[in-house]
mmCIF file of the N, C-alpha and C atoms, coordinates in Angstrom:
data_MODEL
# 
_entry.id   MODEL 
# 
loop_
_atom_site.group_PDB 
_atom_site.id 
_atom_site.type_symbol 
_atom_site.label_atom_id 
_atom_site.label_alt_id 
_atom_site.label_comp_id 
_atom_site.label_asym_id 
_atom_site.label_entity_id 
_atom_site.label_seq_id 
_atom_site.pdbx_PDB_ins_code 
_atom_site.Cartn_x 
_atom_site.Cartn_y 
_atom_site.Cartn_z 
_atom_site.occupancy 
_atom_site.B_iso_or_equiv 
_atom_site.pdbx_formal_charge 
_atom_site.auth_seq_id 
_atom_site.auth_comp_id 
_atom_site.auth_asym_id 
_atom_site.auth_atom_id 
_atom_site.pdbx_PDB_model_num 
ATOM 1   N N  . MET A 1 1  ? -81.588 79.020 -35.854 1.00 0.00 ? 1  MET A N  1 
ATOM 2   C CA . MET A 1 1  ? -83.020 78.992 -35.730 1.00 0.00 ? 1  MET A CA 1 
ATOM 3   C C  . MET A 1 1  ? -83.616 80.295 -36.257 1.00 0.00 ? 1  MET A C  1 
ATOM 4   N N  . GLY A 1 2  ? -82.886 81.375 -36.052 1.00 0.00 ? 2  GLY A N  1 
ATOM 5   C CA . GLY A 1 2  ? -83.358 82.663 -36.537 1.00 0.00 ? 2  GLY A CA 1 
ATOM 6   C C  . GLY A 1 2  ? -83.411 82.737 -38.051 1.00 0.00 ? 2  GLY A C  1 
ATOM 7   N N  . ARG A 1 3  ? -82.428 82.166 -38.700 1.00 0.00 ? 3  ARG A N  1 
ATOM 8   C CA . ARG A 1 3  ? -82.411 82.180 -40.171 1.00 0.00 ? 3  ARG A CA 1 
ATOM 9   C C  . ARG A 1 3  ? -83.537 81.331 -40.749 1.00 0.00 ? 3  ARG A C  1 
ATOM 10  N N  . PHE A 1 4  ? -83.869 80.247 -40.075 1.00 0.00 ? 4  PHE A N  1 
ATOM 11  C CA . PHE A 1 4  ? -85.012 79.454 -40.505 1.00 0.00 ? 4  PHE A CA 1 
ATOM 12  C C  . PHE A 1 4  ? -86.276 80.289 -40.398 1.00 0.00 ? 4  PHE A C  1 
ATOM 13  N N  . ALA A 1 5  ? -86.411 81.040 -39.307 1.00 0.00 ? 5  ALA A N  1 
ATOM 14  C CA . ALA A 1 5  ? -87.589 81.887 -39.104 1.00 0.00 ? 5  ALA A CA 1 
ATOM 15  C C  . ALA A 1 5  ? -87.683 82.962 -40.179 1.00 0.00 ? 5  ALA A C  1 
ATOM 16  N N  . VAL A 1 6  ? -86.547 83.567 -40.532 1.00 0.00 ? 6  VAL A N  1 
ATOM 17  C CA . VAL A 1 6  ? -86.529 84.584 -41.583 1.00 0.00 ? 6  VAL A CA 1 
ATOM 18  C C  . VAL A 1 6  ? -87.024 83.992 -42.901 1.00 0.00 ? 6  VAL A C  1 
ATOM 19  N N  . ALA A 1 7  ? -86.714 82.722 -43.124 1.00 0.00 ? 7  ALA A N  1 
ATOM 20  C CA . ALA A 1 7  ? -87.134 82.040 -44.354 1.00 0.00 ? 7  ALA A CA 1 
ATOM 21  C C  . ALA A 1 7  ? -88.555 81.489 -44.260 1.00 0.00 ? 7  ALA A C  1 
ATOM 22  N N  . GLY A 1 8  ? -89.237 81.764 -43.140 1.00 0.00 ? 8  GLY A N  1 
ATOM 23  C CA . GLY A 1 8  ? -90.616 81.303 -42.992 1.00 0.00 ? 8  GLY A CA 1 
ATOM 24  C C  . GLY A 1 8  ? -90.737 79.863 -42.531 1.00 0.00 ? 8  GLY A C  1 
ATOM 25  N N  . ARG A 1 9  ? -89.675 79.339 -41.942 1.00 0.00 ? 9  ARG A N  1 
ATOM 26  C CA . ARG A 1 9  ? -89.690 77.962 -41.448 1.00 0.00 ? 9  ARG A CA 1 
ATOM 27  C C  . ARG A 1 9  ? -89.481 77.973 -39.942 1.00 0.00 ? 9  ARG A C  1 
ATOM 28  N N  . THR A 1 10 ? -89.880 76.898 -39.304 1.00 0.00 ? 10 THR A N  1 
ATOM 29  C CA . THR A 1 10 ? -89.573 76.731 -37.888 1.00 0.00 ? 10 THR A CA 1 
ATOM 30  C C  . THR A 1 10 ? -88.785 75.444 -37.720 1.00 0.00 ? 10 THR A C  1 
ATOM 31  N N  . ILE A 1 11 ? -87.856 75.496 -36.780 1.00 0.00 ? 11 ILE A N  1 
ATOM 32  C CA . ILE A 1 11 ? -87.037 74.328 -36.477 1.00 0.00 ? 11 ILE A CA 1 
ATOM 33  C C  . ILE A 1 11 ? -86.895 74.254 -34.967 1.00 0.00 ? 11 ILE A C  1 
ATOM 34  N N  . THR A 1 12 ? -86.989 73.072 -34.436 1.00 0.00 ? 12 THR A N  1 
ATOM 35  C CA . THR A 1 12 ? -86.823 72.912 -32.994 1.00 0.00 ? 12 THR A CA 1 
ATOM 36  C C  . THR A 1 12 ? -85.358 73.080 -32.625 1.00 0.00 ? 12 THR A C  1 
ATOM 37  N N  . GLU A 1 13 ? -85.120 73.405 -31.371 1.00 0.00 ? 13 GLU A N  1 
ATOM 38  C CA . GLU A 1 13 ? -83.743 73.505 -30.905 1.00 0.00 ? 13 GLU A CA 1 
ATOM 39  C C  . GLU A 1 13 ? -83.049 72.156 -31.032 1.00 0.00 ? 13 GLU A C  1 
ATOM 40  N N  . GLU A 1 14 ? -83.790 71.088 -30.816 1.00 0.00 ? 14 GLU A N  1 
ATOM 41  C CA . GLU A 1 14 ? -83.217 69.742 -30.925 1.00 0.00 ? 14 GLU A CA 1 
ATOM 42  C C  . GLU A 1 14 ? -82.701 69.467 -32.336 1.00 0.00 ? 14 GLU A C  1 
ATOM 43  N N  . LEU A 1 15 ? -83.502 69.800 -33.351 1.00 0.00 ? 15 LEU A N  1 
ATOM 44  C CA . LEU A 1 15 ? -83.048 69.561 -34.730 1.00 0.00 ? 15 LEU A CA 1 
ATOM 45  C C  . LEU A 1 15 ? -81.949 70.536 -35.134 1.00 0.00 ? 15 LEU A C  1 
ATOM 46  N N  . ALA A 1 16 ? -81.992 71.762 -34.634 1.00 0.00 ? 16 ALA A N  1 
ATOM 47  C CA . ALA A 1 16 ? -80.912 72.711 -34.919 1.00 0.00 ? 16 ALA A CA 1 
ATOM 48  C C  . ALA A 1 16 ? -79.598 72.199 -34.342 1.00 0.00 ? 16 ALA A C  1 
ATOM 49  N N  . MET A 1 17 ? -79.651 71.665 -33.126 1.00 0.00 ? 17 MET A N  1 
ATOM 50  C CA . MET A 1 17 ? -78.447 71.094 -32.523 1.00 0.00 ? 17 MET A CA 1 
ATOM 51  C C  . MET A 1 17 ? -77.997 69.844 -33.280 1.00 0.00 ? 17 MET A C  1 
ATOM 52  N N  . LYS A 1 18 ? -78.952 69.088 -33.787 1.00 0.00 ? 18 LYS A N  1 
ATOM 53  C CA . LYS A 1 18 ? -78.608 67.879 -34.544 1.00 0.00 ? 18 LYS A CA 1 
ATOM 54  C C  . LYS A 1 18 ? -77.844 68.239 -35.814 1.00 0.00 ? 18 LYS A C  1 
ATOM 55  N N  . ILE A 1 19 ? -78.215 69.347 -36.450 1.00 0.00 ? 19 ILE A N  1 
ATOM 56  C CA . ILE A 1 19 ? -77.470 69.818 -37.621 1.00 0.00 ? 19 ILE A CA 1 
ATOM 57  C C  . ILE A 1 19 ? -76.017 70.053 -37.227 1.00 0.00 ? 19 ILE A C  1 
ATOM 58  N N  . CYS A 1 20 ? -75.814 70.747 -36.122 1.00 0.00 ? 20 CYS A N  1 
ATOM 59  C CA . CYS A 1 20 ? -74.450 71.068 -35.677 1.00 0.00 ? 20 CYS A CA 1 
ATOM 60  C C  . CYS A 1 20 ? -73.662 69.828 -35.290 1.00 0.00 ? 20 CYS A C  1 
ATOM 61  N N  . THR A 1 21 ? -74.270 68.955 -34.512 1.00 0.00 ? 21 THR A N  1 
ATOM 62  C CA . THR A 1 21 ? -73.526 67.794 -34.029 1.00 0.00 ? 21 THR A CA 1 
ATOM 63  C C  . THR A 1 21 ? -73.267 66.777 -35.129 1.00 0.00 ? 21 THR A C  1 
ATOM 64  N N  . THR A 1 22 ? -74.149 66.692 -36.110 1.00 0.00 ? 22 THR A N  1 
ATOM 65  C CA . THR A 1 22 ? -73.961 65.732 -37.201 1.00 0.00 ? 22 THR A CA 1 
ATOM 66  C C  . THR A 1 22 ? -72.686 66.021 -37.976 1.00 0.00 ? 22 THR A C  1 
ATOM 67  N N  . VAL A 1 23 ? -72.354 67.292 -38.121 1.00 0.00 ? 23 VAL A N  1 
ATOM 68  C CA . VAL A 1 23 ? -71.149 67.674 -38.860 1.00 0.00 ? 23 VAL A CA 1 
ATOM 69  C C  . VAL A 1 23 ? -70.044 68.156 -37.915 1.00 0.00 ? 23 VAL A C  1 
ATOM 70  N N  . ASP A 1 24 ? -70.146 67.755 -36.660 1.00 0.00 ? 24 ASP A N  1 
ATOM 71  C CA . ASP A 1 24 ? -69.127 68.061 -35.651 1.00 0.00 ? 24 ASP A CA 1 
ATOM 72  C C  . ASP A 1 24 ? -68.826 69.565 -35.572 1.00 0.00 ? 24 ASP A C  1 
ATOM 73  N N  . CYS A 1 25 ? -69.866 70.374 -35.743 1.00 0.00 ? 25 CYS A N  1 
ATOM 74  C CA . CYS A 1 25 ? -69.787 71.844 -35.641 1.00 0.00 ? 25 CYS A CA 1 
ATOM 75  C C  . CYS A 1 25 ? -68.821 72.478 -36.643 1.00 0.00 ? 25 CYS A C  1 
ATOM 76  N N  . TYR A 1 26 ? -68.477 71.779 -37.706 1.00 0.00 ? 26 TYR A N  1 
ATOM 77  C CA . TYR A 1 26 ? -67.618 72.330 -38.763 1.00 0.00 ? 26 TYR A CA 1 
ATOM 78  C C  . TYR A 1 26 ? -68.441 73.367 -39.521 1.00 0.00 ? 26 TYR A C  1 
ATOM 79  N N  . SER A 1 27 ? -68.059 74.628 -39.426 1.00 0.00 ? 27 SER A N  1 
ATOM 80  C CA . SER A 1 27 ? -68.930 75.731 -39.839 1.00 0.00 ? 27 SER A CA 1 
ATOM 81  C C  . SER A 1 27 ? -69.417 75.648 -41.286 1.00 0.00 ? 27 SER A C  1 
ATOM 82  N N  . ALA A 1 28 ? -68.556 75.290 -42.207 1.00 0.00 ? 28 ALA A N  1 
ATOM 83  C CA . ALA A 1 28 ? -68.984 75.219 -43.608 1.00 0.00 ? 28 ALA A CA 1 
ATOM 84  C C  . ALA A 1 28 ? -70.051 74.143 -43.801 1.00 0.00 ? 28 ALA A C  1 
ATOM 85  N N  . TYR A 1 29 ? -69.883 73.023 -43.128 1.00 0.00 ? 29 TYR A N  1 
ATOM 86  C CA . TYR A 1 29 ? -70.859 71.944 -43.254 1.00 0.00 ? 29 TYR A CA 1 
ATOM 87  C C  . TYR A 1 29 ? -72.141 72.250 -42.480 1.00 0.00 ? 29 TYR A C  1 
ATOM 88  N N  . VAL A 1 30 ? -72.024 72.982 -41.363 1.00 0.00 ? 30 VAL A N  1 
ATOM 89  C CA . VAL A 1 30 ? -73.237 73.419 -40.661 1.00 0.00 ? 30 VAL A CA 1 
ATOM 90  C C  . VAL A 1 30 ? -74.077 74.266 -41.605 1.00 0.00 ? 30 VAL A C  1 
ATOM 91  N N  . GLN A 1 31 ? -73.443 75.191 -42.296 1.00 0.00 ? 31 GLN A N  1 
ATOM 92  C CA . GLN A 1 31 ? -74.162 76.055 -43.224 1.00 0.00 ? 31 GLN A CA 1 
ATOM 93  C C  . GLN A 1 31 ? -74.761 75.259 -44.376 1.00 0.00 ? 31 GLN A C  1 
ATOM 94  N N  . GLN A 1 32 ? -73.997 74.352 -44.938 1.00 0.00 ? 32 GLN A N  1 
ATOM 95  C CA . GLN A 1 32 ? -74.472 73.580 -46.083 1.00 0.00 ? 32 GLN A CA 1 
ATOM 96  C C  . GLN A 1 32 ? -75.612 72.654 -45.678 1.00 0.00 ? 32 GLN A C  1 
ATOM 97  N N  . LEU A 1 33 ? -75.466 71.962 -44.565 1.00 0.00 ? 33 LEU A N  1 
ATOM 98  C CA . LEU A 1 33 ? -76.519 71.073 -44.105 1.00 0.00 ? 33 LEU A CA 1 
ATOM 99  C C  . LEU A 1 33 ? -77.762 71.862 -43.725 1.00 0.00 ? 33 LEU A C  1 
ATOM 100 N N  . ALA A 1 34 ? -77.573 72.978 -43.043 1.00 0.00 ? 34 ALA A N  1 
ATOM 101 C CA . ALA A 1 34 ? -78.722 73.804 -42.668 1.00 0.00 ? 34 ALA A CA 1 
ATOM 102 C C  . ALA A 1 34 ? -79.474 74.287 -43.904 1.00 0.00 ? 34 ALA A C  1 
ATOM 103 N N  . TRP A 1 35 ? -78.733 74.711 -44.917 1.00 0.00 ? 35 TRP A N  1 
ATOM 104 C CA . TRP A 1 35 ? -79.371 75.167 -46.154 1.00 0.00 ? 35 TRP A CA 1 
ATOM 105 C C  . TRP A 1 35 ? -80.163 74.034 -46.797 1.00 0.00 ? 35 TRP A C  1 
ATOM 106 N N  . ASN A 1 36 ? -79.576 72.857 -46.870 1.00 0.00 ? 36 ASN A N  1 
ATOM 107 C CA . ASN A 1 36 ? -80.270 71.726 -47.485 1.00 0.00 ? 36 ASN A CA 1 
ATOM 108 C C  . ASN A 1 36 ? -81.496 71.306 -46.679 1.00 0.00 ? 36 ASN A C  1 
ATOM 109 N N  . VAL A 1 37 ? -81.384 71.325 -45.361 1.00 0.00 ? 37 VAL A N  1 
ATOM 110 C CA . VAL A 1 37 ? -82.541 71.000 -44.526 1.00 0.00 ? 37 VAL A CA 1 
ATOM 111 C C  . VAL A 1 37 ? -83.634 72.038 -44.746 1.00 0.00 ? 37 VAL A C  1 
ATOM 112 N N  . LEU A 1 38 ? -83.257 73.301 -44.769 1.00 0.00 ? 38 LEU A N  1 
ATOM 113 C CA . LEU A 1 38 ? -84.227 74.367 -45.025 1.00 0.00 ? 38 LEU A CA 1 
ATOM 114 C C  . LEU A 1 38 ? -84.908 74.160 -46.374 1.00 0.00 ? 38 LEU A C  1 
ATOM 115 N N  . ALA A 1 39 ? -84.135 73.832 -47.386 1.00 0.00 ? 39 ALA A N  1 
ATOM 116 C CA . ALA A 1 39 ? -84.686 73.634 -48.730 1.00 0.00 ? 39 ALA A CA 1 
ATOM 117 C C  . ALA A 1 39 ? -85.627 72.437 -48.792 1.00 0.00 ? 39 ALA A C  1 
ATOM 118 N N  . MET A 1 40 ? -85.411 71.458 -47.935 1.00 0.00 ? 40 MET A N  1 
ATOM 119 C CA . MET A 1 40 ? -86.246 70.254 -47.936 1.00 0.00 ? 40 MET A CA 1 
ATOM 120 C C  . MET A 1 40 ? -87.492 70.396 -47.062 1.00 0.00 ? 40 MET A C  1 
ATOM 121 N N  . SER A 1 41 ? -87.582 71.481 -46.330 1.00 0.00 ? 41 SER A N  1 
ATOM 122 C CA . SER A 1 41 ? -88.716 71.648 -45.418 1.00 0.00 ? 41 SER A CA 1 
ATOM 123 C C  . SER A 1 41 ? -89.791 72.521 -46.050 1.00 0.00 ? 41 SER A C  1 
ATOM 124 N N  . ASP A 1 42 ? -90.970 72.367 -45.530 1.00 0.00 ? 42 ASP A N  1 
ATOM 125 C CA . ASP A 1 42 ? -92.106 73.147 -46.017 1.00 0.00 ? 42 ASP A CA 1 
ATOM 126 C C  . ASP A 1 42 ? -92.872 73.663 -44.804 1.00 0.00 ? 42 ASP A C  1 
ATOM 127 N N  . GLY A 1 43 ? -92.339 74.679 -44.185 1.00 0.00 ? 43 GLY A N  1 
ATOM 128 C CA . GLY A 1 43 ? -92.986 75.234 -43.003 1.00 0.00 ? 43 GLY A CA 1 
ATOM 129 C C  . GLY A 1 43 ? -92.258 74.845 -41.736 1.00 0.00 ? 43 GLY A C  1 
ATOM 130 N N  . THR A 1 44 ? -92.493 73.648 -41.266 1.00 0.00 ? 44 THR A N  1 
ATOM 131 C CA . THR A 1 44 ? -91.854 73.161 -40.049 1.00 0.00 ? 44 THR A CA 1 
ATOM 132 C C  . THR A 1 44 ? -90.869 72.057 -40.390 1.00 0.00 ? 44 THR A C  1 
ATOM 133 N N  . VAL A 1 45 ? -89.649 72.209 -39.928 1.00 0.00 ? 45 VAL A N  1 
ATOM 134 C CA . VAL A 1 45 ? -88.628 71.193 -40.175 1.00 0.00 ? 45 VAL A CA 1 
ATOM 135 C C  . VAL A 1 45 ? -88.938 69.976 -39.308 1.00 0.00 ? 45 VAL A C  1 
ATOM 136 N N  . ASP A 1 46 ? -88.937 68.822 -39.954 1.00 0.00 ? 46 ASP A N  1 
ATOM 137 C CA . ASP A 1 46 ? -89.150 67.579 -39.228 1.00 0.00 ? 46 ASP A CA 1 
ATOM 138 C C  . ASP A 1 46 ? -87.990 66.631 -39.528 1.00 0.00 ? 46 ASP A C  1 
ATOM 139 N N  . GLU A 1 47 ? -88.073 65.453 -38.961 1.00 0.00 ? 47 GLU A N  1 
ATOM 140 C CA . GLU A 1 47 ? -86.998 64.462 -39.133 1.00 0.00 ? 47 GLU A CA 1 
ATOM 141 C C  . GLU A 1 47 ? -86.815 64.087 -40.602 1.00 0.00 ? 47 GLU A C  1 
ATOM 142 N N  . THR A 1 48 ? -87.892 64.041 -41.362 1.00 0.00 ? 48 THR A N  1 
ATOM 143 C CA . THR A 1 48 ? -87.798 63.714 -42.791 1.00 0.00 ? 48 THR A CA 1 
ATOM 144 C C  . THR A 1 48 ? -87.020 64.793 -43.535 1.00 0.00 ? 48 THR A C  1 
ATOM 145 N N  . ALA A 1 49 ? -87.312 66.052 -43.262 1.00 0.00 ? 49 ALA A N  1 
ATOM 146 C CA . ALA A 1 49 ? -86.582 67.149 -43.899 1.00 0.00 ? 49 ALA A CA 1 
ATOM 147 C C  . ALA A 1 49 ? -85.110 67.095 -43.517 1.00 0.00 ? 49 ALA A C  1 
ATOM 148 N N  . PHE A 1 50 ? -84.828 66.781 -42.249 1.00 0.00 ? 50 PHE A N  1 
ATOM 149 C CA . PHE A 1 50 ? -83.438 66.653 -41.823 1.00 0.00 ? 50 PHE A CA 1 
ATOM 150 C C  . PHE A 1 50 ? -82.743 65.545 -42.605 1.00 0.00 ? 50 PHE A C  1 
ATOM 151 N N  . ASN A 1 51 ? -83.353 64.373 -42.658 1.00 0.00 ? 51 ASN A N  1 
ATOM 152 C CA . ASN A 1 51 ? -82.744 63.241 -43.363 1.00 0.00 ? 51 ASN A CA 1 
ATOM 153 C C  . ASN A 1 51 ? -82.561 63.530 -44.845 1.00 0.00 ? 51 ASN A C  1 
ATOM 154 N N  . ASP A 1 52 ? -83.543 64.164 -45.476 1.00 0.00 ? 52 ASP A N  1 
ATOM 155 C CA . ASP A 1 52 ? -83.418 64.520 -46.888 1.00 0.00 ? 52 ASP A CA 1 
ATOM 156 C C  . ASP A 1 52 ? -82.308 65.549 -47.091 1.00 0.00 ? 52 ASP A C  1 
ATOM 157 N N  . GLY A 1 53 ? -82.207 66.507 -46.174 1.00 0.00 ? 53 GLY A N  1 
ATOM 158 C CA . GLY A 1 53 ? -81.134 67.498 -46.250 1.00 0.00 ? 53 GLY A CA 1 
ATOM 159 C C  . GLY A 1 53 ? -79.769 66.867 -46.065 1.00 0.00 ? 53 GLY A C  1 
ATOM 160 N N  . LEU A 1 54 ? -79.684 65.908 -45.155 1.00 0.00 ? 54 LEU A N  1 
ATOM 161 C CA . LEU A 1 54 ? -78.426 65.198 -44.945 1.00 0.00 ? 54 LEU A CA 1 
ATOM 162 C C  . LEU A 1 54 ? -78.042 64.399 -46.184 1.00 0.00 ? 54 LEU A C  1 
ATOM 163 N N  . ASP A 1 55 ? -79.005 63.714 -46.779 1.00 0.00 ? 55 ASP A N  1 
ATOM 164 C CA . ASP A 1 55 ? -78.733 62.965 -48.011 1.00 0.00 ? 55 ASP A CA 1 
ATOM 165 C C  . ASP A 1 55 ? -78.225 63.892 -49.107 1.00 0.00 ? 55 ASP A C  1 
ATOM 166 N N  . ALA A 1 56 ? -78.845 65.063 -49.242 1.00 0.00 ? 56 ALA A N  1 
ATOM 167 C CA . ALA A 1 56 ? -78.424 66.028 -50.263 1.00 0.00 ? 56 ALA A CA 1 
ATOM 168 C C  . ALA A 1 56 ? -77.006 66.521 -49.987 1.00 0.00 ? 56 ALA A C  1 
ATOM 169 N N  . THR A 1 57 ? -76.712 66.800 -48.734 1.00 0.00 ? 57 THR A N  1 
ATOM 170 C CA . THR A 1 57 ? -75.374 67.270 -48.372 1.00 0.00 ? 57 THR A CA 1 
ATOM 171 C C  . THR A 1 57 ? -74.325 66.208 -48.666 1.00 0.00 ? 57 THR A C  1 
ATOM 172 N N  . LEU A 1 58 ? -74.616 64.979 -48.294 1.00 0.00 ? 58 LEU A N  1 
ATOM 173 C CA . LEU A 1 58 ? -73.667 63.897 -48.571 1.00 0.00 ? 58 LEU A CA 1 
ATOM 174 C C  . LEU A 1 58 ? -73.450 63.719 -50.071 1.00 0.00 ? 58 LEU A C  1 
ATOM 175 N N  . ALA A 1 59 ? -74.505 63.839 -50.849 1.00 0.00 ? 59 ALA A N  1 
ATOM 176 C CA . ALA A 1 59 ? -74.364 63.722 -52.304 1.00 0.00 ? 59 ALA A CA 1 
ATOM 177 C C  . ALA A 1 59 ? -73.510 64.854 -52.869 1.00 0.00 ? 59 ALA A C  1 
ATOM 178 N N  . GLN A 1 60 ? -73.613 66.031 -52.268 1.00 0.00 ? 60 GLN A N  1 
ATOM 179 C CA . GLN A 1 60 ? -72.839 67.180 -52.744 1.00 0.00 ? 60 GLN A CA 1 
ATOM 180 C C  . GLN A 1 60 ? -71.363 67.086 -52.386 1.00 0.00 ? 60 GLN A C  1 
ATOM 181 N N  . VAL A 1 61 ? -71.049 66.578 -51.202 1.00 0.00 ? 61 VAL A N  1 
ATOM 182 C CA . VAL A 1 61 ? -69.646 66.592 -50.761 1.00 0.00 ? 61 VAL A CA 1 
ATOM 183 C C  . VAL A 1 61 ? -68.907 65.277 -50.997 1.00 0.00 ? 61 VAL A C  1 
ATOM 184 N N  . SER A 1 62 ? -69.608 64.199 -51.194 1.00 0.00 ? 62 SER A N  1 
ATOM 185 C CA . SER A 1 62 ? -68.943 62.903 -51.373 1.00 0.00 ? 62 SER A CA 1 
ATOM 186 C C  . SER A 1 62 ? -67.934 62.899 -52.516 1.00 0.00 ? 62 SER A C  1 
ATOM 187 N N  . PRO A 1 63 ? -68.233 63.502 -53.665 1.00 0.00 ? 63 PRO A N  1 
ATOM 188 C CA . PRO A 1 63 ? -67.248 63.485 -54.753 1.00 0.00 ? 63 PRO A CA 1 
ATOM 189 C C  . PRO A 1 63 ? -65.926 64.184 -54.386 1.00 0.00 ? 63 PRO A C  1 
ATOM 190 N N  . LEU A 1 64 ? -65.958 65.048 -53.399 1.00 0.00 ? 64 LEU A N  1 
ATOM 191 C CA . LEU A 1 64 ? -64.740 65.756 -53.001 1.00 0.00 ? 64 LEU A CA 1 
ATOM 192 C C  . LEU A 1 64 ? -63.744 64.839 -52.290 1.00 0.00 ? 64 LEU A C  1 
ATOM 193 N N  . PHE A 1 65 ? -64.236 63.697 -51.816 1.00 0.00 ? 65 PHE A N  1 
ATOM 194 C CA . PHE A 1 65 ? -63.393 62.801 -51.044 1.00 0.00 ? 65 PHE A CA 1 
ATOM 195 C C  . PHE A 1 65 ? -63.043 61.510 -51.782 1.00 0.00 ? 65 PHE A C  1 
ATOM 196 N N  . VAL A 1 66 ? -63.308 61.469 -53.078 1.00 0.00 ? 66 VAL A N  1 
ATOM 197 C CA . VAL A 1 66 ? -62.989 60.282 -53.868 1.00 0.00 ? 66 VAL A CA 1 
ATOM 198 C C  . VAL A 1 66 ? -61.548 60.339 -54.322 1.00 0.00 ? 66 VAL A C  1 
# 
């Protein structure tokens, strides 16, 4: 949540926890998903930014598992 604030964004504790739980707290994916969610947000992170960030993360990592 602090890094989002440094970047000029706000994120609720609920959505921050959702980032962690979505990737089962796997640190590399927490960082990647958080970055993508941050990049998709414009001020306040909402469910749309989360979903767009998740889509971006899946698009980035899916080829690694083919």
